C-alpha positions in Angstrom: -52.7 -53.1 55.2 -51.7 -52.8 51.5 -47.8 -54.1 50.6 -46.2 -50.9 48.7 -42.6 -50.9 47.6 -40.1 -51.1 49.9 -36.2 -49.5 49.4 -33.9 -51.8 48.9 -31.9 -52.9 51.9 -28.2 -51.5 51.9 -25.5 -53.2 53.6 -23.5 -51.0 56.1 -20.1 -50.3 55.3 -17.0 -51.8 57.2 -13.6 -50.8 57.6 -12.4 -53.9 56.0 -9.2 -52.3 55.2 -7.5 -51.9 58.5 -4.0 -51.3 58.7 -3.2 -53.0 62.1 -1.0 -55.8 62.3 -2.9 -58.5 63.0 -0.4 -61.3 63.4 0.4 -59.6 66.7 -3.0 -58.2 68.1 -3.5 -58.2 72.0 -7.1 -58.0 71.6 -7.8 -61.2 69.3 -5.3 -63.7 69.4 -4.6 -66.3 66.8 -7.3 -68.7 67.7 -10.2 -65.9 67.6 -8.4 -64.2 64.3 -8.9 -68.2 62.6 -12.6 -67.4 63.5 -15.0 -66.9 60.2 -11.4 -66.0 58.6 -13.2 -66.8 54.8 -16.8 -65.5 56.0 -18.2 -62.2 55.1 -20.7 -61.1 57.8 -21.8 -57.9 59.3 -24.9 -57.0 61.6 -27.1 -54.1 61.1 -29.7 -53.2 63.2 -32.8 -51.4 61.9 -36.4 -49.6 63.5 -39.8 -49.6 61.5 -43.0 -47.8 62.0 -45.9 -49.3 61.0 -46.3 -50.1 57.3 -42.5 -49.2 57.1 -40.1 -51.9 55.5 -37.4 -52.6 53.6 -36.4 -55.3 50.2 -33.8 -57.6 50.5 -32.3 -58.5 46.9 -31.9 -61.6 45.6 -28.2 -61.8 45.8 -25.3 -64.3 47.4 -26.3 -63.2 50.8 -27.8 -65.3 53.5 -29.6 -63.0 55.9 -30.7 -63.7 59.3 -33.6 -61.5 60.9 -34.2 -61.6 64.6 -37.1 -59.8 65.6 -36.6 -58.1 69.0 -39.8 -56.4 69.4 -42.8 -55.8 66.6 -43.9 -57.7 63.7 -42.6 -58.2 60.2 -44.6 -59.6 57.4 -42.2 -60.9 54.7 -43.1 -61.7 51.4 -41.2 -64.3 49.0 -43.0 -64.5 45.6 -46.7 -66.0 46.7 -45.3 -66.9 50.1 -46.3 -64.6 53.3 -45.1 -65.1 56.7 -45.6 -63.2 59.6 -42.6 -63.2 61.8 -43.3 -61.9 65.7 -41.4 -60.5 68.5 -38.8 -62.8 69.9 -38.5 -64.9 66.6 -36.0 -65.1 64.0 -36.0 -66.0 60.2 -33.4 -67.2 57.9 -33.8 -65.6 54.4 -31.9 -67.8 51.6 -29.7 -66.2 48.7 -30.9 -65.8 45.4 -34.4 -65.1 46.5 -36.3 -61.7 46.7 -37.9 -60.5 50.0 -39.9 -58.0 51.2 -40.3 -57.0 54.8 -43.2 -54.7 56.1 -43.7 -53.9 59.7 -46.8 -54.4 61.1 -46.3 -51.9 64.1 -43.3 -50.4 65.6 -40.4 -53.2 64.9 -36.9 -53.3 65.8 -34.7 -55.9 64.1 -31.2 -57.2 63.9 -30.2 -58.4 60.5 -26.9 -60.7 59.9 -26.1 -60.7 56.7 -23.1 -63.4 55.6 -22.1 -65.2 52.4 -23.0 -69.0 53.1 -21.8 -70.1 56.0 -20.0 -69.8 59.6 -17.4 -71.7 60.9 -15.3 -71.8 64.2 -12.4 -73.6 65.5 -12.1 -75.3 61.8 -15.2 -76.8 61.9 -18.4 -76.1 60.0 -21.8 -75.5 62.1 -23.4 -78.3 60.2 -21.5 -81.5 60.9 -23.0 -85.5 61.1 -24.9 -85.0 63.8 -27.6 -83.7 61.5 -31.1 -85.9 61.5 -31.1 -89.0 59.3 -34.3 -90.4 59.6 -36.9 -87.6 58.6 -37.7 -85.1 56.0 -37.6 -81.5 57.2 -40.4 -79.0 55.9 -39.8 -76.8 53.3 -40.4 -73.5 54.0 -39.3 -70.2 52.1 -39.3 -68.3 55.5 -38.3 -71.1 58.5 -38.5 -69.3 61.7 -37.5 -70.3 65.2 -38.2 -68.7 68.4 -35.5 -66.8 69.9 -33.5 -68.3 73.0 -33.4 -65.5 75.4 -29.4 -66.1 75.8 -29.6 -65.1 71.8 -31.6 -62.3 72.6 -29.2 -60.9 75.5 -26.2 -61.3 73.0 -27.7 -58.0 70.9 -28.5 -56.0 73.9 -25.0 -54.7 74.0 -23.9 -55.4 70.3 -24.2 -51.7 68.9 -23.2 -49.6 72.1 -19.6 -49.3 71.1 -19.6 -47.7 67.6 -15.8 -48.2 67.0 -16.2 -51.6 67.6 -19.4 -51.9 65.1 -17.2 -50.7 62.5 -14.7 -53.4 62.6 -15.0 -56.2 60.4 -13.4 -58.6 62.7 -15.5 -57.6 65.7 -18.4 -58.4 63.9 -17.0 -61.6 62.6 -16.5 -62.5 66.0 -19.7 -61.9 67.4 -21.1 -64.1 64.6 -19.1 -67.0 65.6 -20.6 -66.4 69.2 -23.7 -66.4 67.9 -23.3 -69.7 66.1 -21.9 -71.2 69.0 -24.9 -70.4 70.8 -27.1 -71.7 68.2 -25.5 -75.0 68.0 -25.7 -75.3 71.3 -29.0 -74.1 72.2 -31.1 -75.7 69.0 -31.2 -79.6 68.6 -29.8 -80.9 64.8 -33.5 -81.0 64.0 -34.0 -77.5 64.1 -30.6 -76.6 62.6 -31.5 -78.6 59.6 -34.9 -77.0 59.5 -33.9 -73.2 60.1 -30.9 -73.7 57.9 -32.1 -75.4 55.2 -31.3 -73.3 52.4 -27.5 -73.2 53.6 -27.2 -77.0 53.9 -24.9 -78.7 51.1 -24.8 -82.3 49.9 -21.0 -82.1 51.5 -23.0 -81.1 54.6 -24.8 -83.8 55.3 -26.5 -85.7 51.8 -29.6 -87.1 53.2 -30.5 -83.6 54.7 -29.8 -81.6 51.7 -32.0 -84.2 49.5 -34.8 -84.0 52.1 -34.8 -80.3 52.0 -34.4 -79.7 48.0 -36.4 -82.5 46.5 -39.5 -80.6 46.0 -37.5 -77.6 44.3 -36.7 -80.0 41.4 -38.7 -81.3 38.4 -36.8 -84.5 38.1 -33.7 -86.4 39.3 -31.7 -84.7 36.8 -32.7 -81.2 38.4 -32.0 -82.2 41.8 -28.3 -83.8 40.6 -27.7 -80.4 39.6 -28.7 -78.4 42.4 -26.5 -81.2 44.4 -23.8 -79.9 41.9 -22.8 -83.5 40.7 -23.3 -85.6 37.9 -26.2 -87.8 37.6 -24.5 -91.0 37.7 -22.4 -90.0 40.8 -26.0 -88.6 42.4 -27.7 -91.7 41.9 -24.9 -93.8 43.3 -24.5 -91.6 46.7 -28.3 -91.5 46.6 -28.5 -95.5 46.8 -25.8 -95.3 49.7 -27.8 -92.9 51.7 -31.4 -94.0 50.9 -31.3 -97.5 49.8 -33.7 -96.8 47.1 -34.0 -95.4 43.3 -34.3 -91.4 43.0 -37.2 -91.7 41.5 -39.2 -94.0 43.6 -38.5 -92.4 46.4 -39.3 -88.9 45.0 -42.9 -90.4 44.1 -43.5 -91.6 47.5 -42.9 -88.2 49.0 -45.3 -86.9 46.4 -47.6 -89.6 47.6 -47.3 -88.9 51.2 -47.9 -85.2 50.3 -51.2 -86.1 48.6 -52.5 -88.4 51.3 -51.6 -85.6 54.1 -53.7 -83.1 52.0 -56.4 -85.6 52.1 -56.2 -86.1 55.6 -56.1 -82.7 56.3 -59.4 -82.6 54.7 -58.6 -81.6 50.9 -61.7 -83.3 49.1 -61.4 -82.2 45.7 -59.3 -84.3 43.3 -59.2 -81.0 40.6 -57.5 -79.4 43.2 -54.7 -81.9 44.0 -54.0 -82.8 40.7 -53.4 -79.1 40.0 -51.2 -78.9 42.8 -49.1 -82.0 42.3 -49.0 -81.7 38.2 -50.9 -84.6 37.3 -53.1 -83.5 33.9 -55.5 -86.4 33.5 -57.4 -88.1 36.0 -56.7 -91.4 34.9 -52.9 -90.7 35.2 -53.4 -89.6 38.9 -56.0 -92.6 40.0 -52.9 -95.1 38.6 -50.3 -93.1 40.9 -52.5 -93.3 44.1 -53.2 -97.2 43.3 -49.3 -97.3 42.7 -48.2 -95.4 45.9 -51.0 -95.4 48.3 -53.1 -98.4 47.2 -56.3 -97.0 46.7 -57.9 -94.3 43.8 -58.3 -90.6 45.0 -62.0 -91.0 45.5 -61.4 -94.2 47.8 -58.5 -92.3 49.7 -61.2 -89.4 50.2 -64.1 -91.4 51.1 -62.3 -93.3 53.5 -61.0 -90.3 55.6 -64.4 -89.1 55.5 -66.0 -92.2 56.7 -63.4 -92.3 59.4 
């Protein structure tokens, strides 16, 4: 099915200027009013026929798509991902995505500004995994837990509540509380990789973002830190220099590609930014203790 330009996704309007005196609200007492107070979020439900879709603009919104039925093709630059029924996908801010239904699809979209807090605690905390590199994807997806799916069954059943900003924030908080309990810290780190910041978990931030940077200075800039502060924090968490660690990660990816069947040194050089074979060979000998040809031969023999 050919991809055609899709209309831009438009956030539904909410009655943000509610005239009620919330200080004595009998429906949402103080502990609930505090939930998401500083967070902008809104839910929208959309139904698409096959071939229909929408474009999500590159703005400050993080969007989470919950595919209740059907299949969506999500495109972000050259990356393409199919999100099937009972799956959810997290779209990062600052990136343009085009969604196209492959068949009749029903989708709930949660748009939010960067993070959700509840009980004055952020969903991201120190329980995040410290010992693994999380796979980097432009469209991370998870299977939708049945309890999360049931949350959407009656979410839009009362139109008056759907127009209430506080109701939507409350339901978003309920959703995130479920996500916090029903999914593992590793799944949190993977799915919300574009939302995790250094202050949440420095190690997970580095593991999720190092391959987006061309060098140490650019990675420090992504973290919003000076180069000296970033290097000091990195040494505290990784007991290694930033440059050496990043080179080892590149070497591990090269070896994984060879192990998975890639036997063209030219393809590997183009993919990992090596312009001369001697440079590539020296890198492999330093970090993998063998030349590219030796690595390829050893995998074939094994």
